[in-house]
C-alpha positions in Angstrom: -8.6 -55.1 -1.1 -11.2 -53.2 -3.2 -11.2 -53.7 -6.9 -10.6 -50.5 -8.9 -11.3 -49.1 -12.3 -8.5 -47.0 -13.8 -9.6 -44.0 -15.9 -7.1 -43.0 -18.6 -7.5 -39.3 -19.7 -5.6 -37.0 -21.9 -5.7 -34.3 -19.3 -7.2 -33.8 -15.8 -9.0 -31.7 -14.6 -10.3 -29.7 -17.6 -13.0 -27.0 -17.4 -14.4 -28.1 -20.8 -14.7 -31.7 -19.7 -16.9 -31.4 -16.6 -18.9 -34.4 -17.8 -15.9 -36.6 -17.0 -15.3 -35.2 -13.5 -19.0 -35.4 -12.7 -19.1 -39.0 -13.9 -16.1 -39.9 -11.7 -17.6 -38.2 -8.7 -21.0 -39.9 -9.1 -19.4 -43.3 -9.6 -17.4 -42.9 -6.4 -20.6 -41.8 -4.7 -22.1 -45.2 -5.8 -19.3 -47.0 -4.1 -16.9 -47.6 -7.1 -13.2 -47.2 -6.4 -11.3 -45.4 -9.1 -7.8 -44.3 -10.0 -7.0 -41.6 -12.6 -4.1 -41.6 -15.1 -3.6 -38.3 -16.8 -1.4 -38.2 -19.9 -0.9 -34.5 -19.6 -0.6 -32.1 -16.7 -3.4 -29.5 -16.5 -2.3 -25.9 -16.8 -5.7 -24.4 -16.1 -5.9 -21.9 -13.3 -9.5 -22.7 -12.4 -11.4 -25.9 -11.6 -15.0 -26.8 -10.9 -16.0 -27.4 -7.3 -16.7 -31.1 -7.9 -12.9 -31.7 -8.4 -12.4 -31.2 -4.6 -15.0 -33.9 -3.9 -13.2 -36.6 -5.9 -11.1 -39.0 -3.9 -9.5 -41.0 -6.7 -5.7 -40.7 -6.7 -4.3 -39.0 -9.8 -1.1 -40.2 -11.6 0.4 -37.7 -14.1 2.6 -39.4 -16.7 6.1 -38.0 -17.2 6.3 -35.3 -19.9 7.5 -36.1 -23.4 8.6 -33.6 -26.0 6.6 -33.0 -29.2 6.9 -35.4 -32.1 6.2 -32.6 -34.6 9.0 -31.7 -37.0 11.3 -34.4 -35.8 12.3 -37.9 -36.8 11.7 -40.9 -34.6 15.3 -41.8 -33.7 16.3 -38.3 -32.4 13.0 -38.1 -30.5 13.7 -41.5 -28.9 17.2 -40.4 -28.0 15.8 -37.5 -26.0 12.7 -39.1 -24.5 13.4 -42.9 -24.1 15.4 -42.4 -20.9 12.3 -40.9 -19.2 10.4 -44.1 -19.5 13.3 -46.7 -19.8 13.2 -47.8 -16.2 9.4 -48.5 -16.2 9.8 -50.5 -19.5 12.7 -52.6 -18.3 10.8 -53.6 -15.2 7.7 -54.3 -17.3 9.7 -56.4 -19.7 11.0 -58.5 -16.8 7.5 -59.0 -15.3 5.6 -59.8 -18.6 8.2 -60.5 -21.3 5.8 -62.2 -23.8 3.1 -59.6 -23.4 5.6 -56.8 -23.7 7.2 -58.1 -26.9 3.8 -58.8 -28.5 2.5 -55.3 -27.7 5.8 -53.7 -28.8 5.4 -55.5 -32.1 1.8 -54.3 -32.4 2.9 -50.7 -31.9 5.6 -51.0 -34.5 3.2 -52.6 -37.0 0.7 -49.8 -36.4 3.3 -47.1 -37.2 3.6 -48.7 -40.6 0.0 -49.9 -41.2 -1.5 -46.5 -40.4 1.0 -44.2 -42.0 -0.3 -41.4 -44.2 -0.3 -42.9 -47.7 1.5 -45.9 -49.1 4.9 -44.2 -49.1 4.2 -41.8 -46.3 6.2 -41.3 -43.1 5.7 -43.6 -40.1 2.9 -42.6 -37.7 5.3 -42.0 -34.8 2.6 -41.2 -32.3 2.0 -44.9 -31.6 5.5 -45.3 -30.3 4.9 -42.3 -28.0 1.6 -43.8 -26.8 3.3 -47.2 -26.3 5.9 -45.6 -23.9 3.1 -43.9 -22.0 1.1 -47.1 -21.8 4.0 -49.0 -20.4 4.2 -46.7 -17.4 0.5 -47.2 -16.7 0.7 -50.9 -17.2 3.5 -51.3 -14.7 1.6 -49.4 -12.0 -1.5 -51.4 -12.8 0.4 -54.7 -12.3 2.2 -53.5 -9.2 -0.9 -52.0 -7.6 -2.7 -55.3 -8.3 -6.1 -53.9 -7.3 -7.0 -52.4 -10.7 -9.2 -54.8 -12.6 -10.3 -52.7 -15.6 -9.1 -49.7 -17.7 -11.4 -47.1 -19.1 -10.5 -44.2 -21.5 -12.5 -41.1 -22.5 -12.4 -40.2 -26.2 -11.6 -42.9 -28.7 -8.4 -41.5 -30.2 -5.2 -40.9 -28.2 -6.3 -41.9 -24.7 -8.0 -45.1 -26.0 -4.8 -46.1 -27.9 -2.9 -45.8 -24.7 -5.6 -47.9 -23.0 -5.4 -50.5 -25.7 -1.6 -50.8 -25.3 -1.8 -50.7 -21.5 -4.5 -53.5 -21.6 -2.3 -55.7 -23.8 0.8 -55.1 -21.6 -1.0 -55.6 -18.3 -3.6 -58.3 -19.1 -6.4 -56.1 -17.8 -9.4 -55.6 -20.1 -10.3 -52.1 -21.3 -13.3 -50.1 -22.4 -13.8 -46.6 -23.7 -16.3 -43.7 -24.1 -16.5 -42.1 -27.5 -17.9 -38.6 -27.9 -17.8 -36.6 -31.2 -14.7 -35.3 -32.9 -12.9 -38.4 -31.9 -15.5 -40.5 -33.7 -16.0 -38.6 -37.0 -12.6 -37.2 -37.8 -11.0 -40.1 -39.6 -7.4 -38.8 -39.1 -7.9 -39.4 -35.4 -8.4 -43.1 -36.1 -6.9 -43.9 -39.5 -7.8 -46.9 -41.6 -9.7 -49.5 -39.6 -8.2 -48.5 -36.2 -11.5 -47.5 -34.7 -13.1 -50.8 -35.6 -10.1 -52.6 -34.0 -10.5 -50.6 -30.8 -14.2 -51.5 -30.6 -13.5 -55.2 -31.4 -10.9 -55.5 -28.7 -12.7 -53.4 -26.0 -14.9 -55.2 -23.4 -17.5 -52.6 -24.1 -18.0 -49.1 -25.6 -20.2 -46.3 -24.4 -21.2 -43.1 -26.2 -23.3 -40.1 -25.3 -25.9 -40.0 -28.1 -28.1 -42.4 -30.0 -26.7 -41.0 -33.3 -23.2 -42.0 -32.2 -24.4 -45.4 -31.1 -25.9 -46.2 -34.5 -22.7 -45.1 -36.3 -20.3 -47.1 -34.0 -22.5 -50.2 -34.0 -22.6 -50.2 -37.8 -18.8 -50.2 -37.9 -18.6 -53.6 -36.1 -22.2 -54.8 -36.3 -22.3 -55.9 -32.7 -24.1 -55.0 -29.5 -21.1 -53.9 -27.4 -21.8 -50.2 -27.9 -24.0 -48.7 -25.2 -25.8 -45.3 -25.3 -25.3 -43.6 -21.9 -26.2 -39.9 -21.8 -23.8 -37.8 -19.7 -26.5 -36.6 -17.4 -26.5 -33.6 -15.2 -26.6 -32.5 -11.6 -30.2 -31.1 -11.5 -29.8 -29.7 -8.1 -26.8 -27.5 -9.1 -28.5 -26.2 -12.2 -32.1 -25.1 -11.4 -34.3 -22.2 -12.2 -34.2 -19.0 -10.3 -37.2 -18.9 -7.9 -39.8 -16.2 -8.8 -37.8 -15.0 -11.8 -39.5 -12.0 -13.5 -38.4 -10.0 -16.5 -39.8 -6.5 -17.0 -40.8 -5.5 -20.5 -38.4 -2.5 -20.4 -35.3 -4.6 -19.7 -33.2 -5.9 -22.5 -33.5 -9.7 -23.1 -30.4 -11.6 -21.8 -29.1 -14.1 -24.3 -26.3 -16.4 -23.2 -24.1 -19.0 -24.9 -21.3 -21.2 -23.6 -18.5 -23.2 -25.3 -14.9 -23.1 -26.4 -14.2 -20.6 -29.1 -13.9 -23.2 -31.8 -15.6 -23.3 -35.3 -18.0 -26.2 -34.6 -19.8 -24.1 -32.0 -21.0 -21.8 -34.8 -20.6 -18.6 -32.7 -20.1 -16.5 -35.8 -23.7 -17.4 -36.8 -24.9 -16.2 -33.4 -23.1 -12.8 -34.0 -24.7 -12.5 -37.4 -28.1 -13.3 -35.9 -27.5 -10.6 -33.2 -26.7 -8.2 -36.0 -30.0 -8.9 -37.7 -31.9 -8.5 -34.4 -30.1 -5.1 -33.8 -31.0 -4.0 -37.3 -34.7 -4.7 -36.5 -34.5 -2.6 -33.3 -34.6 -5.3 -30.6 -33.2 -4.6 -27.2 -31.0 -7.4 -26.0 -27.6 -8.3 -24.6 -25.8 -11.4 -25.7 -23.0 -12.9 -23.6 -20.7 -15.7 -24.9 -18.6 -17.5 -22.3 -15.8 -20.0 -23.0 -12.2 -21.0 -23.2 -10.2 -19.0 -25.7 -9.3 -21.0 -28.7 -8.6 -20.5 -32.4 -11.8 -18.7 -33.2 -11.6 -16.1 -30.4 -9.7 -13.4 -32.3 -11.8 -14.0 -35.4 -15.0 -13.4 -33.4 -13.6 -10.3 -31.8 -13.0 -8.9 -35.3 -16.4 -9.9 -36.5 -18.1 -8.3 -33.5 -16.2 -5.0 -34.3 -17.0 -5.2 -38.0 -20.8 -5.7 -37.2 -20.7 -2.9 -34.6 -22.0 -5.2 -31.8 -19.7 -4.0 -29.0 -22.6 -2.4 -27.2 -24.8 -5.6 -27.1 -22.4 -8.6 -27.4 -19.7 -9.6 -24.9 -17.1 -12.3 -25.5 -15.9 -13.6 -22.1 -13.6 -16.2 -20.7 -14.4 -19.5 -19.0 -16.1 -19.6 -15.6 -16.5 -22.4 -13.1 -19.8 -24.3 -12.6 -20.8 -22.4 -9.5 -20.7 -19.1 -11.3 -22.2 -20.5 -14.5 -25.3 -21.6 -12.6 -25.9 -18.0 -11.5 -25.4 -16.7 -15.0 -28.0 -19.2 -16.3 -30.5 -18.1 -13.6 -30.1 -14.5 -14.6 -30.5 -15.0 -18.4 -33.6 -15.5 -20.5 -32.5 -17.4 -23.6 -29.7 -19.8 -24.4 -28.4 -20.1 -28.0 -25.8 -22.5 -29.4 -25.8 -22.8 -33.2 -23.6 -25.9 -33.5 -22.5 -27.0 -37.0 -20.8 -30.0 -38.6 -17.4 -29.1 -40.1 -16.1 -30.4 -43.4 -13.6 -32.7 -41.7 -16.5 -34.4 -39.7 -15.9 -32.6 -36.4 -19.1 -31.9 -34.5 -20.7 -31.9 -31.1 -22.7 -34.7 -29.7 -25.1 -33.4 -27.1 -23.4 -30.3 -25.6 -23.6 -30.4 -21.8 -24.1 -26.7 -21.7 -27.5 -27.2 -23.5 -28.5 -29.5 -20.7 -27.3 -27.1 -18.1 -29.3 -24.2 -19.6 -32.4 -26.4 -19.9 -32.1 -27.6 -16.3 -31.9 -23.9 -15.3 -35.3 -23.2 -17.0 -34.0 -21.3 -20.0 -35.6 -21.4 -23.4 -32.9 -22.9 -25.7 -32.2 -22.5 -29.4 -29.8 -24.8 -31.2 -29.1 -26.7 -34.4 -30.8 -29.8 -35.8 -27.6 -31.9 -36.0 -26.0 -34.9 -34.4 -27.5 -35.9 -31.0 -29.2 -32.5 -30.3 -32.6 -33.6 -31.5 -32.5 -36.4 -29.0 -32.3 -33.7 -26.3 -34.7 -31.0 -27.7 -38.1 -31.7 -29.1 -38.5 -28.5 -31.2 -41.5 -26.5 -30.2 -42.0 -28.4 -27.0 -38.9 -27.9 -24.8 -36.8 -25.7 -27.1 -36.3 -24.6 -30.7 -34.2 -26.2 -33.4 -33.1 -24.5 -36.6 -31.0 -25.6 -39.6 -27.2 -25.4 -39.0 -25.3 -22.5 -40.7 -28.4 -20.3 -41.0 -28.0 -17.0 -39.3 -31.5 -15.8 -40.4 -33.3 -18.9 -39.1 -31.4 -18.4 -35.8 -32.4 -14.7 -35.7 -36.0 -15.6 -36.4 -36.1 -18.2 -33.6 -34.5 -15.6 -31.2 -37.0 -13.0 -32.3 -39.9 -15.3 -31.6 -38.7 -15.8 -28.1 -38.0 -12.1 -27.5 -41.5 -11.1 -28.7 -43.3 -13.9 -26.9 -42.4 -14.1 -23.2 -45.1 -16.6 -22.5 -43.6 -19.0 -25.0 -40.2 -18.4 -23.6 -41.4 -19.3 -20.1 -43.3 -22.3 -21.3 -40.3 -23.7 -23.2 -38.1 -23.2 -20.2 -40.5 -25.0 -17.9 -40.8 -27.9 -20.3 -37.0 -28.0 -20.7 -36.4 -28.4 -17.0 -38.9 -31.2 -16.9 -37.2 -33.0 -19.8 -33.8 -32.8 -18.1 -35.2 -34.0 -14.7 -37.0 -36.9 -16.4 -34.4 -38.1 -18.9 -31.0 -36.7 -18.0 -30.6 -36.7 -14.3 -27.0 -37.9 -13.8 -28.0 -40.0 -10.8 -29.9 -42.2 -13.1 -27.9 -42.1 -16.3 -24.7 -43.2 -14.5 -26.4 -46.3 -13.1 -25.9 -48.1 -16.4 -22.2 -47.3 -16.5 -21.8 -48.4 -12.9 -23.5 -51.7 -13.7 -21.1 -52.2 -16.7 -18.1 -51.6 -14.5 -19.4 -53.9 -11.7 -19.8 -56.7 -14.3 -16.3 -56.2 -15.6 -14.9 -56.4 -12.0 -16.9 -59.5 -11.3 -15.6 -61.2 -14.5 -12.0 -60.1 -13.8 -12.2 -61.5 -10.3 -13.6 -64.8 -11.5 -10.8 -65.0 -14.1 -8.1 -64.4 -11.5 -9.7 -67.0 -9.2 -9.5 -69.6 -11.9 -5.9 -68.7 -12.7 -4.9 -69.2 -9.0 -6.8 -72.5 -8.7 -5.0 -73.8 -11.9 -1.7 -73.0 -10.3 -2.3 -75.0 -7.1 
């Protein structure tokens, strides 16, 4: 029987979380056996080609109704029967662990409520129910040695409960919003999660420093997401004629932290100065999409800016190859939400594009401004327009930055190398778990 790692994800598969599916695929390619538990069903109509290459079985948890605008007792009356059978079986198998974890979940609903006299944080009861279903399957499967969650809020809370219920250790990967938005992990909850995890990984050095300071230990590891450098590569013998408009591309969900409205304002400034270009933004529709449509109309950019929907990796690679410049003016929001190192920046750089982005978070770890891309201050449309203008008017610089960008990705962010460290961490966890089980069995003889 091969030991397995169980991945606990909020949803699977997701177009905007290709770094997770790529990670799973590469770990399987290295010989690791995985199972996937998805808290939510995916309702996306498209999926990247890598999903078809993944062999890990996927278990989708049973749906629960929303907790919003309802009290706990009526919600339990509706939803408890959905998970009752799993929890009864789990209670019989591990009564002490079950009661201890249930007590922990109840305590957390009180400890982390909003304000001294605020309402209970009911979400922990929901996550306890979901964790019970995972824990039961982990115990009955018997081959799963370790649990791993992506994003350190909801999915990791489920992993924490499932670990306590099943006796299997857990780890998690923290990214961006989940780290810095304190309502995602109220009070000292994030510290508790780090303390109880076997290890923690994160995708930027900036995140690693922040998380390590919370607990002052060495259990937080920096592991860059990495990229498939064969899928994203420059177009051979690419030439741009001087009479052709410059092709600018940007990719990301239509959310505020991407800073797309600054890109539109920069495009307006470029148009005012008579530059010929076409800017194409690609991404999943979200709360900023309509606002950006209205801004595009207000600035009269319909002839040179397109706001498109999401595309799969195979199509995105072609779009990069047929573009000249990639721009992503990320920003840090007032509530702390931000990007780490956006994967789309790495994809564009691997494709040989000159990139322009913001000097925030982990982005300076990826881009050495002036060498393999350009960085500007966040929330500064003029600085962004100036950087784009420099690239438009200096094709030689654009080509040079794109070439250096490709070399940086191949040297530092090749996923075949970045994932080796994560593979080694999982191998160590499996080895420790097997030793622990062996000792337990010997003590029972």
